[in-house]
C-alpha positions as CSV (number, residue, x, y, z in Angstrom):
1,X,0.1,-0.2,-0.3
2,X,1.4,3.4,-0.9
3,X,1.6,5.9,1.7
4,X,1.9,9.8,1.4
5,X,5.4,11.4,2.0
6,X,4.4,14.8,2.9
7,X,7.4,17.4,2.1
8,X,7.4,20.5,4.3
9,X,8.3,23.3,3.2
10,X,11.9,25.0,4.2
11,X,12.1,26.7,7.2
12,X,15.4,28.1,9.5
13,X,15.2,28.4,13.2
14,X,17.8,28.7,16.2
15,X,19.0,25.1,17.4
16,X,16.6,24.6,20.1
17,X,13.6,25.6,17.8
18,X,15.3,23.2,15.1
19,X,15.1,20.4,17.4
20,X,11.8,21.0,18.9
21,X,10.0,21.2,15.6
22,X,11.6,17.7,14.9
23,X,10.7,16.3,18.0
24,X,6.9,17.2,17.1
25,X,6.7,16.0,13.8
26,X,7.3,12.7,15.1
27,X,4.8,13.1,18.5
28,X,2.5,15.6,17.1
29,X,1.7,15.1,13.3
30,X,-1.8,15.3,12.8
31,X,-1.5,13.1,9.8
32,X,-1.6,9.7,11.0
33,X,0.3,7.1,8.5
34,X,2.0,9.7,7.0
35,X,5.8,9.8,6.5
36,X,7.3,13.3,6.6
37,X,10.3,15.4,5.4
38,X,12.3,18.2,5.8
39,X,15.1,20.2,4.7
40,X,15.8,23.2,7.2
41,X,18.3,25.8,8.1
42,X,20.1,27.7,11.2
43,X,19.8,31.2,12.4
44,X,23.0,31.6,13.1
45,X,26.3,29.0,13.5
46,X,24.9,25.9,15.7
47,X,26.1,22.7,17.1
48,X,23.9,19.7,18.0
49,X,24.6,16.9,19.9
50,X,23.1,13.2,20.9
51,X,20.7,12.4,23.4
52,X,23.2,9.9,25.3
53,X,26.6,12.4,24.9
54,X,28.0,14.0,28.4
55,X,28.4,17.7,28.3
56,X,32.2,17.5,29.6
57,X,32.9,15.1,25.9
58,X,30.9,17.8,24.1
59,X,32.4,21.1,25.7
60,X,35.8,19.8,24.7
61,X,34.8,19.7,20.8
62,X,33.4,22.6,20.8
63,X,35.4,25.7,18.7
64,X,37.3,28.4,21.2
65,X,35.3,31.5,22.1
66,X,37.1,34.3,20.1
67,X,35.6,32.1,17.1
68,X,32.8,33.6,18.0
69,X,29.4,32.9,19.2
70,X,27.4,29.9,18.2
71,X,24.1,27.8,19.6
72,X,24.3,24.2,21.0
73,X,21.3,22.2,21.7
74,X,21.3,18.2,23.0
75,X,19.0,16.1,20.2
76,X,16.1,13.7,20.8
77,X,18.3,11.6,18.4
78,X,21.4,10.1,19.2
79,X,24.6,10.2,17.5
80,X,27.7,12.5,18.0
81,X,28.5,15.8,18.1
82,X,27.0,17.6,14.7
83,X,29.0,21.0,13.7
84,X,26.1,22.8,11.5
85,X,28.1,26.0,10.5
86,X,27.9,24.3,6.8
87,X,26.1,21.3,6.4
88,X,22.8,20.4,4.3
89,X,20.4,19.0,6.9
90,X,17.7,17.4,6.9
91,X,14.6,15.6,9.2
92,X,12.6,12.0,7.9
93,X,10.0,10.8,10.0
94,X,8.1,7.3,9.4
95,X,5.5,6.5,10.9
96,X,4.9,3.3,13.3
97,X,2.8,1.8,10.2
98,X,5.8,1.5,7.7
99,X,7.6,-1.9,7.7
100,X,11.0,0.0,7.8
101,X,9.9,0.8,11.7
102,X,10.4,-3.1,12.2
103,X,14.0,-3.6,10.6
104,X,17.0,-3.0,13.0
105,X,18.2,0.4,13.1
106,X,21.1,-0.4,10.8
107,X,18.7,-1.6,7.8
108,X,16.8,1.6,7.9
109,X,20.2,3.4,8.4
110,X,21.2,2.1,5.0
111,X,18.4,2.5,3.0
112,X,18.2,6.0,3.8
113,X,21.7,6.6,3.0
114,X,21.5,4.6,-0.3
115,X,18.6,7.3,-1.3
116,X,21.5,9.7,-0.8
117,X,24.4,8.3,-2.2
118,X,22.3,7.4,-5.2
119,X,20.8,10.8,-5.8
120,X,24.6,12.1,-5.3
121,X,26.2,9.6,-7.8
122,X,23.5,11.1,-10.7
123,X,24.7,14.6,-10.3
124,X,28.2,13.1,-10.4
125,X,29.6,13.1,-6.9
126,X,32.2,10.0,-6.3
127,X,30.3,8.6,-3.1
128,X,29.8,5.4,-1.8
129,X,28.0,3.4,1.2
130,X,30.8,2.4,3.7
131,X,30.0,-1.3,4.2
132,X,32.0,-2.0,7.5
133,X,33.3,0.2,10.3
134,X,36.2,1.4,10.9
135,X,38.4,-0.9,12.9
136,X,39.3,0.9,15.6
137,X,35.4,2.3,16.8
138,X,35.2,1.5,20.0
139,X,31.4,2.5,21.0
140,X,33.0,5.7,22.7
141,X,31.5,9.5,22.2
142,X,32.2,10.7,18.6
143,X,32.7,13.7,16.4
144,X,30.0,13.1,13.5
145,X,32.2,14.1,11.1
146,X,35.6,12.8,12.4
147,X,35.2,9.1,12.2
148,X,32.5,7.2,9.7
149,X,30.5,4.4,10.8
150,X,28.9,1.8,8.6
151,X,26.2,2.7,6.1
152,X,27.6,6.4,6.1
153,X,28.3,7.7,3.1
154,X,31.8,8.5,2.6
155,X,33.9,9.8,-0.6
156,X,34.9,6.8,-3.0
157,X,38.5,8.4,-3.9
158,X,39.4,9.3,0.1
159,X,36.9,7.4,2.5
160,X,35.7,11.2,3.9
161,X,32.7,11.0,5.9
162,X,30.2,13.1,3.2
163,X,26.8,12.2,5.1
164,X,25.5,10.6,9.0
165,X,22.3,10.4,10.9
166,X,20.9,9.3,14.0
167,X,17.3,7.9,14.8
168,X,15.3,7.9,17.4
169,X,12.4,5.3,17.5
170,X,9.0,5.9,19.4
171,X,5.2,4.7,19.2
172,X,4.6,7.1,17.1
173,X,7.3,6.1,14.5
174,X,11.2,6.9,13.8
175,X,12.5,10.0,13.6
176,X,16.0,10.4,11.3
177,X,18.1,13.9,11.7
178,X,20.6,13.6,9.4
179,X,23.5,16.3,8.2
180,X,25.2,15.9,4.6
181,X,28.4,18.0,4.9
182,X,28.8,20.5,1.8
183,X,32.6,20.8,2.3
184,X,32.9,16.9,1.7
185,X,31.2,17.1,-1.9
186,X,31.9,19.5,-5.2
187,X,31.5,23.0,-4.8
188,X,29.2,23.0,-8.1
189,X,26.6,20.6,-6.9
190,X,23.2,21.5,-7.9
191,X,21.6,21.7,-4.2
192,X,18.0,21.9,-5.4
193,X,18.6,19.2,-8.1
194,X,19.9,16.7,-4.9
195,X,17.3,17.0,-3.3
196,X,14.8,16.3,-5.8
197,X,16.8,13.4,-6.3
198,X,16.4,12.4,-2.3
199,X,13.0,12.7,-2.2
200,X,12.1,11.1,-5.7
201,X,14.3,7.9,-4.3
202,X,12.8,7.9,-1.0
203,X,9.8,7.7,-2.3
204,X,10.4,4.8,-4.3
205,X,11.8,3.6,-1.3
206,X,9.1,3.7,0.7
207,X,6.2,3.1,-1.5
208,X,5.2,6.3,-0.9
209,X,3.9,9.4,-2.8
210,X,5.3,13.1,-2.4
211,X,2.7,15.5,-1.6
212,X,3.7,19.3,-1.3
213,X,2.5,20.0,2.3
214,X,2.2,23.1,4.5
215,X,3.6,23.4,8.2
216,X,1.4,22.0,10.7
217,X,-0.2,23.5,13.0
218,X,1.3,22.5,16.3
219,X,-0.1,23.6,19.7
220,X,1.3,27.1,20.2
221,X,2.3,26.5,23.9
222,X,3.9,23.3,23.3
223,X,6.2,24.1,20.5
224,X,6.9,27.1,22.8
225,X,7.5,25.1,26.0
226,X,9.5,22.2,24.1
227,X,11.7,25.4,22.6
228,X,11.6,26.5,26.2
229,X,12.8,23.4,27.5
230,X,15.4,23.0,24.8
231,X,16.9,26.2,25.2
232,X,18.3,25.3,28.8
233,X,21.0,24.5,30.8
234,X,19.2,22.1,32.8
235,X,18.3,19.8,29.3
236,X,21.9,20.6,27.7
237,X,23.9,19.3,30.6
238,X,21.5,16.4,32.5
239,X,24.6,14.4,31.7
């Protein structure tokens, strides 16, 4: 059965606002059974880090104060520290009804990243999926683009990481938060064409029909409350 893949409008926000919006797309989306996708930007330089990361480690990986101010926020998903100062960021929610929510996490990760790799290859980028984890990987804290994991998108020539993601599974479905390093691909890459190709391949992989969709009307108090929570030291430093 074909499901709708709702393509939401591009938005730019602060780190806490972006993380809150992604979480609400998972937990409060009004259309049951719809997948949803958004590409978004950042109001100022920003870093995010995985839900289970310890703040002591995160702070050790951040730029020095003289490099200028930046937003910092703990994500609702896992993963390492991500520098959003020059990346292409997206969120994808797959509803609980979809079979991809039933497969092991590495398999859903592979499916989404294969769509990214194929879309880039079609535009002339020399990228591949990383098939095996690094031998020295120890499962400890990471900085996202300093080390590639199994099924990350990497450059075919150097092995440099191009795309990574983290996911969260809940009773409503599965949230992917993904980042593509703009500096790891050709400066001539047409990002609009890439986005169209990525969405087309996602729809095929998920047996979904693409639907351009307006932004959902989340409860104002809930959105504001979540942004406020994600902006607090208590949220960011609870580990």
